[in-house]
PyMOL commands that place a pseudoatom at each C-alpha (Angstrom):
pseudoatom trace, name=CA, resn=MET, resi=1, chain=A, elem=C, hetatm=0, pos=[-121.923, 60.219, -38.538]
pseudoatom trace, name=CA, resn=LYS, resi=2, chain=A, elem=C, hetatm=0, pos=[-122.945, 58.479, -41.759]
pseudoatom trace, name=CA, resn=ARG, resi=3, chain=A, elem=C, hetatm=0, pos=[-126.545, 59.653, -41.490]
pseudoatom trace, name=CA, resn=GLU, resi=4, chain=A, elem=C, hetatm=0, pos=[-125.480, 63.251, -40.776]
pseudoatom trace, name=CA, resn=ASP, resi=5, chain=A, elem=C, hetatm=0, pos=[-123.107, 63.293, -43.755]
pseudoatom trace, name=CA, resn=ILE, resi=6, chain=A, elem=C, hetatm=0, pos=[-125.847, 62.070, -46.074]
pseudoatom trace, name=CA, resn=GLY, resi=7, chain=A, elem=C, hetatm=0, pos=[-128.266, 64.668, -44.695]
pseudoatom trace, name=CA, resn=ILE, resi=8, chain=A, elem=C, hetatm=0, pos=[-125.767, 67.503, -45.105]
pseudoatom trace, name=CA, resn=GLY, resi=9, chain=A, elem=C, hetatm=0, pos=[-124.864, 66.279, -48.602]
pseudoatom trace, name=CA, resn=VAL, resi=10, chain=A, elem=C, hetatm=0, pos=[-128.526, 66.254, -49.651]
pseudoatom trace, name=CA, resn=GLY, resi=11, chain=A, elem=C, hetatm=0, pos=[-128.936, 69.724, -48.130]
pseudoatom trace, name=CA, resn=LEU, resi=12, chain=A, elem=C, hetatm=0, pos=[-125.953, 70.993, -50.123]
pseudoatom trace, name=CA, resn=LEU, resi=13, chain=A, elem=C, hetatm=0, pos=[-127.391, 69.504, -53.317]
pseudoatom trace, name=CA, resn=ILE, resi=14, chain=A, elem=C, hetatm=0, pos=[-130.737, 71.213, -52.707]
pseudoatom trace, name=CA, resn=LEU, resi=15, chain=A, elem=C, hetatm=0, pos=[-129.075, 74.528, -51.832]
pseudoatom trace, name=CA, resn=SER, resi=16, chain=A, elem=C, hetatm=0, pos=[-126.775, 74.428, -54.872]
pseudoatom trace, name=CA, resn=THR, resi=17, chain=A, elem=C, hetatm=0, pos=[-129.679, 73.585, -57.195]
pseudoatom trace, name=CA, resn=TRP, resi=18, chain=A, elem=C, hetatm=0, pos=[-131.707, 76.483, -55.826]
pseudoatom trace, name=CA, resn=LEU, resi=19, chain=A, elem=C, hetatm=0, pos=[-128.702, 78.838, -56.079]
pseudoatom trace, name=CA, resn=PHE, resi=20, chain=A, elem=C, hetatm=0, pos=[-128.014, 77.785, -59.677]
pseudoatom trace, name=CA, resn=TRP, resi=21, chain=A, elem=C, hetatm=0, pos=[-131.645, 78.492, -60.578]
pseudoatom trace, name=CA, resn=TYR, resi=22, chain=A, elem=C, hetatm=0, pos=[-131.871, 81.733, -58.583]
pseudoatom trace, name=CA, resn=VAL, resi=23, chain=A, elem=C, hetatm=0, pos=[-128.820, 83.459, -60.075]
pseudoatom trace, name=CA, resn=GLY, resi=24, chain=A, elem=C, hetatm=0, pos=[-130.167, 82.712, -63.545]
pseudoatom trace, name=CA, resn=ARG, resi=25, chain=A, elem=C, hetatm=0, pos=[-132.747, 85.399, -62.806]
pseudoatom trace, name=CA, resn=TYR, resi=26, chain=A, elem=C, hetatm=0, pos=[-130.066, 88.126, -62.630]
pseudoatom trace, name=CA, resn=ARG, resi=27, chain=A, elem=C, hetatm=0, pos=[-130.374, 90.823, -65.219]
pseudoatom trace, name=CA, resn=VAL, resi=28, chain=A, elem=C, hetatm=0, pos=[-128.543, 89.667, -68.309]
pseudoatom trace, name=CA, resn=LYS, resi=29, chain=A, elem=C, hetatm=0, pos=[-125.630, 91.978, -69.062]
pseudoatom trace, name=CA, resn=GLU, resi=30, chain=A, elem=C, hetatm=0, pos=[-122.636, 90.249, -70.522]
pseudoatom trace, name=CA, resn=ILE, resi=31, chain=A, elem=C, hetatm=0, pos=[-119.262, 91.951, -70.371]
pseudoatom trace, name=CA, resn=TYR, resi=32, chain=A, elem=C, hetatm=0, pos=[-116.697, 89.486, -71.721]
pseudoatom trace, name=CA, resn=GLY, resi=33, chain=A, elem=C, hetatm=0, pos=[-118.983, 86.650, -72.735]
pseudoatom trace, name=CA, resn=TYR, resi=34, chain=A, elem=C, hetatm=0, pos=[-120.242, 86.034, -69.201]
pseudoatom trace, name=CA, resn=GLY, resi=35, chain=A, elem=C, hetatm=0, pos=[-122.706, 87.841, -67.023]
pseudoatom trace, name=CA, resn=PRO, resi=36, chain=A, elem=C, hetatm=0, pos=[-123.255, 88.382, -63.302]
pseudoatom trace, name=CA, resn=ASP, resi=37, chain=A, elem=C, hetatm=0, pos=[-124.541, 84.819, -62.951]
pseudoatom trace, name=CA, resn=PHE, resi=38, chain=A, elem=C, hetatm=0, pos=[-121.264, 83.167, -64.016]
pseudoatom trace, name=CA, resn=PHE, resi=39, chain=A, elem=C, hetatm=0, pos=[-119.300, 83.107, -60.767]
pseudoatom trace, name=CA, resn=PRO, resi=40, chain=A, elem=C, hetatm=0, pos=[-122.270, 82.176, -58.504]
pseudoatom trace, name=CA, resn=ARG, resi=41, chain=A, elem=C, hetatm=0, pos=[-123.126, 79.333, -60.875]
pseudoatom trace, name=CA, resn=VAL, resi=42, chain=A, elem=C, hetatm=0, pos=[-119.543, 78.050, -60.762]
pseudoatom trace, name=CA, resn=LEU, resi=43, chain=A, elem=C, hetatm=0, pos=[-119.766, 78.072, -56.953]
pseudoatom trace, name=CA, resn=ALA, resi=44, chain=A, elem=C, hetatm=0, pos=[-123.128, 76.286, -57.071]
pseudoatom trace, name=CA, resn=VAL, resi=45, chain=A, elem=C, hetatm=0, pos=[-121.679, 73.525, -59.257]
pseudoatom trace, name=CA, resn=MET, resi=46, chain=A, elem=C, hetatm=0, pos=[-118.689, 73.170, -56.931]
pseudoatom trace, name=CA, resn=MET, resi=47, chain=A, elem=C, hetatm=0, pos=[-121.028, 72.975, -53.929]
pseudoatom trace, name=CA, resn=ALA, resi=48, chain=A, elem=C, hetatm=0, pos=[-123.080, 70.261, -55.664]
pseudoatom trace, name=CA, resn=ILE, resi=49, chain=A, elem=C, hetatm=0, pos=[-119.938, 68.251, -56.423]
pseudoatom trace, name=CA, resn=LEU, resi=50, chain=A, elem=C, hetatm=0, pos=[-118.797, 68.517, -52.798]
pseudoatom trace, name=CA, resn=GLY, resi=51, chain=A, elem=C, hetatm=0, pos=[-122.254, 67.567, -51.509]
pseudoatom trace, name=CA, resn=LEU, resi=52, chain=A, elem=C, hetatm=0, pos=[-122.324, 64.557, -53.817]
pseudoatom trace, name=CA, resn=SER, resi=53, chain=A, elem=C, hetatm=0, pos=[-118.837, 63.488, -52.708]
pseudoatom trace, name=CA, resn=LEU, resi=54, chain=A, elem=C, hetatm=0, pos=[-119.933, 63.766, -49.062]
pseudoatom trace, name=CA, resn=ILE, resi=55, chain=A, elem=C, hetatm=0, pos=[-122.847, 61.427, -49.781]
pseudoatom trace, name=CA, resn=VAL, resi=56, chain=A, elem=C, hetatm=0, pos=[-120.657, 58.963, -51.708]
pseudoatom trace, name=CA, resn=ASN, resi=57, chain=A, elem=C, hetatm=0, pos=[-118.026, 58.913, -48.943]
pseudoatom trace, name=CA, resn=ALA, resi=58, chain=A, elem=C, hetatm=0, pos=[-120.705, 58.285, -46.335]
pseudoatom trace, name=CA, resn=LEU, resi=59, chain=A, elem=C, hetatm=0, pos=[-122.213, 55.424, -48.348]
pseudoatom trace, name=CA, resn=LEU, resi=60, chain=A, elem=C, hetatm=0, pos=[-118.746, 53.890, -48.803]
pseudoatom trace, name=CA, resn=GLY, resi=61, chain=A, elem=C, hetatm=0, pos=[-118.205, 54.026, -45.038]
pseudoatom trace, name=CA, resn=ASN, resi=62, chain=A, elem=C, hetatm=0, pos=[-115.541, 56.722, -45.077]
pseudoatom trace, name=CA, resn=SER, resi=63, chain=A, elem=C, hetatm=0, pos=[-117.315, 59.034, -42.627]
pseudoatom trace, name=CA, resn=LEU, resi=64, chain=A, elem=C, hetatm=0, pos=[-115.439, 60.424, -39.674]
pseudoatom trace, name=CA, resn=LYS, resi=65, chain=A, elem=C, hetatm=0, pos=[-116.494, 59.347, -36.221]
pseudoatom trace, name=CA, resn=MET, resi=66, chain=A, elem=C, hetatm=0, pos=[-118.558, 61.824, -34.218]
pseudoatom trace, name=CA, resn=GLY, resi=67, chain=A, elem=C, hetatm=0, pos=[-116.586, 63.720, -31.592]
pseudoatom trace, name=CA, resn=ASP, resi=68, chain=A, elem=C, hetatm=0, pos=[-117.628, 63.443, -27.977]
pseudoatom trace, name=CA, resn=ARG, resi=69, chain=A, elem=C, hetatm=0, pos=[-118.092, 67.135, -27.319]
pseudoatom trace, name=CA, resn=ILE, resi=70, chain=A, elem=C, hetatm=0, pos=[-117.455, 70.609, -28.615]
pseudoatom trace, name=CA, resn=ASP, resi=71, chain=A, elem=C, hetatm=0, pos=[-114.294, 72.195, -27.258]
pseudoatom trace, name=CA, resn=PRO, resi=72, chain=A, elem=C, hetatm=0, pos=[-115.387, 75.402, -25.443]
pseudoatom trace, name=CA, resn=LYS, resi=73, chain=A, elem=C, hetatm=0, pos=[-112.194, 77.289, -26.386]
pseudoatom trace, name=CA, resn=GLY, resi=74, chain=A, elem=C, hetatm=0, pos=[-112.619, 76.377, -30.025]
pseudoatom trace, name=CA, resn=PHE, resi=75, chain=A, elem=C, hetatm=0, pos=[-116.276, 77.414, -29.938]
pseudoatom trace, name=CA, resn=VAL, resi=76, chain=A, elem=C, hetatm=0, pos=[-115.384, 80.828, -28.485]
pseudoatom trace, name=CA, resn=ARG, resi=77, chain=A, elem=C, hetatm=0, pos=[-112.654, 81.283, -31.109]
pseudoatom trace, name=CA, resn=MET, resi=78, chain=A, elem=C, hetatm=0, pos=[-115.210, 80.466, -33.806]
pseudoatom trace, name=CA, resn=LEU, resi=79, chain=A, elem=C, hetatm=0, pos=[-117.639, 83.070, -32.427]
pseudoatom trace, name=CA, resn=ILE, resi=80, chain=A, elem=C, hetatm=0, pos=[-114.897, 85.702, -32.303]
pseudoatom trace, name=CA, resn=SER, resi=81, chain=A, elem=C, hetatm=0, pos=[-113.912, 84.842, -35.897]
pseudoatom trace, name=CA, resn=ILE, resi=82, chain=A, elem=C, hetatm=0, pos=[-117.526, 85.311, -36.987]
pseudoatom trace, name=CA, resn=ALA, resi=83, chain=A, elem=C, hetatm=0, pos=[-117.613, 88.671, -35.175]
pseudoatom trace, name=CA, resn=ILE, resi=84, chain=A, elem=C, hetatm=0, pos=[-114.442, 89.705, -37.029]
pseudoatom trace, name=CA, resn=CYS, resi=85, chain=A, elem=C, hetatm=0, pos=[-116.145, 88.751, -40.333]
pseudoatom trace, name=CA, resn=ILE, resi=86, chain=A, elem=C, hetatm=0, pos=[-119.199, 90.856, -39.455]
pseudoatom trace, name=CA, resn=GLY, resi=87, chain=A, elem=C, hetatm=0, pos=[-116.912, 93.748, -38.543]
pseudoatom trace, name=CA, resn=TYR, resi=88, chain=A, elem=C, hetatm=0, pos=[-115.252, 93.356, -41.937]
pseudoatom trace, name=CA, resn=LEU, resi=89, chain=A, elem=C, hetatm=0, pos=[-118.598, 93.701, -43.704]
pseudoatom trace, name=CA, resn=ILE, resi=90, chain=A, elem=C, hetatm=0, pos=[-119.271, 96.927, -41.814]
pseudoatom trace, name=CA, resn=LEU, resi=91, chain=A, elem=C, hetatm=0, pos=[-115.747, 98.293, -42.375]
pseudoatom trace, name=CA, resn=THR, resi=92, chain=A, elem=C, hetatm=0, pos=[-115.940, 97.589, -46.108]
pseudoatom trace, name=CA, resn=ASN, resi=93, chain=A, elem=C, hetatm=0, pos=[-118.507, 100.353, -46.566]
pseudoatom trace, name=CA, resn=ILE, resi=94, chain=A, elem=C, hetatm=0, pos=[-116.602, 102.763, -44.327]
pseudoatom trace, name=CA, resn=LEU, resi=95, chain=A, elem=C, hetatm=0, pos=[-112.964, 102.217, -45.328]
pseudoatom trace, name=CA, resn=GLY, resi=96, chain=A, elem=C, hetatm=0, pos=[-113.396, 100.710, -48.770]
pseudoatom trace, name=CA, resn=PHE, resi=97, chain=A, elem=C, hetatm=0, pos=[-112.811, 97.185, -50.013]
pseudoatom trace, name=CA, resn=ALA, resi=98, chain=A, elem=C, hetatm=0, pos=[-109.021, 97.135, -50.303]
pseudoatom trace, name=CA, resn=THR, resi=99, chain=A, elem=C, hetatm=0, pos=[-108.280, 98.722, -46.922]
pseudoatom trace, name=CA, resn=ALA, resi=100, chain=A, elem=C, hetatm=0, pos=[-110.941, 96.722, -45.073]
pseudoatom trace, name=CA, resn=THR, resi=101, chain=A, elem=C, hetatm=0, pos=[-109.776, 93.487, -46.707]
pseudoatom trace, name=CA, resn=PHE, resi=102, chain=A, elem=C, hetatm=0, pos=[-106.176, 94.119, -45.662]
pseudoatom trace, name=CA, resn=LEU, resi=103, chain=A, elem=C, hetatm=0, pos=[-107.216, 94.897, -42.056]
pseudoatom trace, name=CA, resn=PHE, resi=104, chain=A, elem=C, hetatm=0, pos=[-109.585, 91.913, -41.962]
pseudoatom trace, name=CA, resn=LEU, resi=105, chain=A, elem=C, hetatm=0, pos=[-107.015, 89.408, -43.195]
pseudoatom trace, name=CA, resn=PHE, resi=106, chain=A, elem=C, hetatm=0, pos=[-104.220, 90.761, -41.026]
pseudoatom trace, name=CA, resn=GLY, resi=107, chain=A, elem=C, hetatm=0, pos=[-106.472, 90.882, -37.949]
pseudoatom trace, name=CA, resn=LEU, resi=108, chain=A, elem=C, hetatm=0, pos=[-107.889, 87.404, -38.489]
pseudoatom trace, name=CA, resn=MET, resi=109, chain=A, elem=C, hetatm=0, pos=[-104.470, 85.868, -39.100]
pseudoatom trace, name=CA, resn=THR, resi=110, chain=A, elem=C, hetatm=0, pos=[-103.166, 87.581, -35.961]
pseudoatom trace, name=CA, resn=PHE, resi=111, chain=A, elem=C, hetatm=0, pos=[-106.124, 86.305, -33.946]
pseudoatom trace, name=CA, resn=LEU, resi=112, chain=A, elem=C, hetatm=0, pos=[-105.617, 82.783, -35.280]
pseudoatom trace, name=CA, resn=ARG, resi=113, chain=A, elem=C, hetatm=0, pos=[-101.912, 83.019, -34.331]
pseudoatom trace, name=CA, resn=GLN, resi=114, chain=A, elem=C, hetatm=0, pos=[-100.348, 82.935, -37.785]
pseudoatom trace, name=CA, resn=LYS, resi=115, chain=A, elem=C, hetatm=0, pos=[-96.598, 83.082, -37.213]
pseudoatom trace, name=CA, resn=GLY, resi=116, chain=A, elem=C, hetatm=0, pos=[-94.463, 85.858, -38.635]
pseudoatom trace, name=CA, resn=ILE, resi=117, chain=A, elem=C, hetatm=0, pos=[-95.594, 89.444, -38.965]
pseudoatom trace, name=CA, resn=LEU, resi=118, chain=A, elem=C, hetatm=0, pos=[-93.960, 89.734, -42.391]
pseudoatom trace, name=CA, resn=VAL, resi=119, chain=A, elem=C, hetatm=0, pos=[-95.937, 86.737, -43.668]
pseudoatom trace, name=CA, resn=ARG, resi=120, chain=A, elem=C, hetatm=0, pos=[-99.158, 88.273, -42.345]
pseudoatom trace, name=CA, resn=LEU, resi=121, chain=A, elem=C, hetatm=0, pos=[-98.395, 91.686, -43.826]
pseudoatom trace, name=CA, resn=PHE, resi=122, chain=A, elem=C, hetatm=0, pos=[-97.316, 90.384, -47.238]
pseudoatom trace, name=CA, resn=SER, resi=123, chain=A, elem=C, hetatm=0, pos=[-100.157, 87.899, -47.636]
pseudoatom trace, name=CA, resn=SER, resi=124, chain=A, elem=C, hetatm=0, pos=[-102.759, 90.451, -46.506]
pseudoatom trace, name=CA, resn=VAL, resi=125, chain=A, elem=C, hetatm=0, pos=[-101.533, 93.102, -48.928]
pseudoatom trace, name=CA, resn=ALA, resi=126, chain=A, elem=C, hetatm=0, pos=[-101.066, 90.644, -51.797]
pseudoatom trace, name=CA, resn=THR, resi=127, chain=A, elem=C, hetatm=0, pos=[-104.510, 89.077, -51.327]
pseudoatom trace, name=CA, resn=ALA, resi=128, chain=A, elem=C, hetatm=0, pos=[-106.279, 92.437, -51.046]
pseudoatom trace, name=CA, resn=ILE, resi=129, chain=A, elem=C, hetatm=0, pos=[-104.590, 93.735, -54.210]
pseudoatom trace, name=CA, resn=LEU, resi=130, chain=A, elem=C, hetatm=0, pos=[-105.160, 90.492, -56.132]
pseudoatom trace, name=CA, resn=VAL, resi=131, chain=A, elem=C, hetatm=0, pos=[-108.858, 90.250, -55.275]
pseudoatom trace, name=CA, resn=TRP, resi=132, chain=A, elem=C, hetatm=0, pos=[-109.390, 93.959, -55.954]
pseudoatom trace, name=CA, resn=SER, resi=133, chain=A, elem=C, hetatm=0, pos=[-107.659, 93.601, -59.334]
pseudoatom trace, name=CA, resn=ILE, resi=134, chain=A, elem=C, hetatm=0, pos=[-109.783, 90.588, -60.279]
pseudoatom trace, name=CA, resn=PHE, resi=135, chain=A, elem=C, hetatm=0, pos=[-113.006, 92.433, -59.488]
pseudoatom trace, name=CA, resn=ARG, resi=136, chain=A, elem=C, hetatm=0, pos=[-111.845, 95.676, -61.102]
pseudoatom trace, name=CA, resn=TYR, resi=137, chain=A, elem=C, hetatm=0, pos=[-110.273, 94.428, -64.330]
pseudoatom trace, name=CA, resn=PHE, resi=138, chain=A, elem=C, hetatm=0, pos=[-111.486, 90.861, -64.988]
pseudoatom trace, name=CA, resn=LEU, resi=139, chain=A, elem=C, hetatm=0, pos=[-115.032, 90.868, -63.625]
pseudoatom trace, name=CA, resn=VAL, resi=140, chain=A, elem=C, hetatm=0, pos=[-115.501, 94.645, -64.109]
pseudoatom trace, name=CA, resn=ILE, resi=141, chain=A, elem=C, hetatm=0, pos=[-117.499, 94.902, -60.893]
pseudoatom trace, name=CA, resn=PRO, resi=142, chain=A, elem=C, hetatm=0, pos=[-117.260, 98.066, -58.787]
pseudoatom trace, name=CA, resn=LEU, resi=143, chain=A, elem=C, hetatm=0, pos=[-116.274, 97.572, -55.160]
pseudoatom trace, name=CA, resn=PRO, resi=144, chain=A, elem=C, hetatm=0, pos=[-116.995, 99.851, -52.192]
pseudoatom trace, name=CA, resn=GLU, resi=145, chain=A, elem=C, hetatm=0, pos=[-114.524, 102.723, -52.123]
pseudoatom trace, name=CA, resn=GLY, resi=146, chain=A, elem=C, hetatm=0, pos=[-115.241, 104.081, -48.648]
pseudoatom trace, name=CA, resn=LEU, resi=147, chain=A, elem=C, hetatm=0, pos=[-113.869, 107.253, -47.113]
pseudoatom trace, name=CA, resn=LEU, resi=148, chain=A, elem=C, hetatm=0, pos=[-110.184, 106.657, -47.799]
pseudoatom trace, name=CA, resn=PHE, resi=149, chain=A, elem=C, hetatm=0, pos=[-110.323, 106.120, -51.565]
for i in range(1, 149): cmd.bond("trace and resi %d" % i, "trace and resi %d" % (i + 1))
show_as sticks, trace
zoom trace
């Protein structure tokens, strides 16, 4: 798996470099000393660091061994999780960000068998409100409001 880790690490470095360059082309409009390119550039730097650490770990011989096969149940669960994510993107425009985010998180945690309905409810509500607040008040970025709000 050493060769695959190096290849993926190089791919992440290339992708993060391109992303860092690409978001620099966003229209410059600073709100609080940062513009719309700030958060994507932070993510690009983090992706580059992770890609570099993947390469270093592979060169040091710390790569995981390749599994024999893909578990069919796990593969189906992954596909269903991706379908739930796509449904979330569609629901965001219909129901609004906060409502769709709550339903998405609660539904995904239920599908992935997170124990305790109170934990699922509280964490879904808290995460939806926290992320909405960050976008609304810190980043000053409008989010889809949908039909409900």
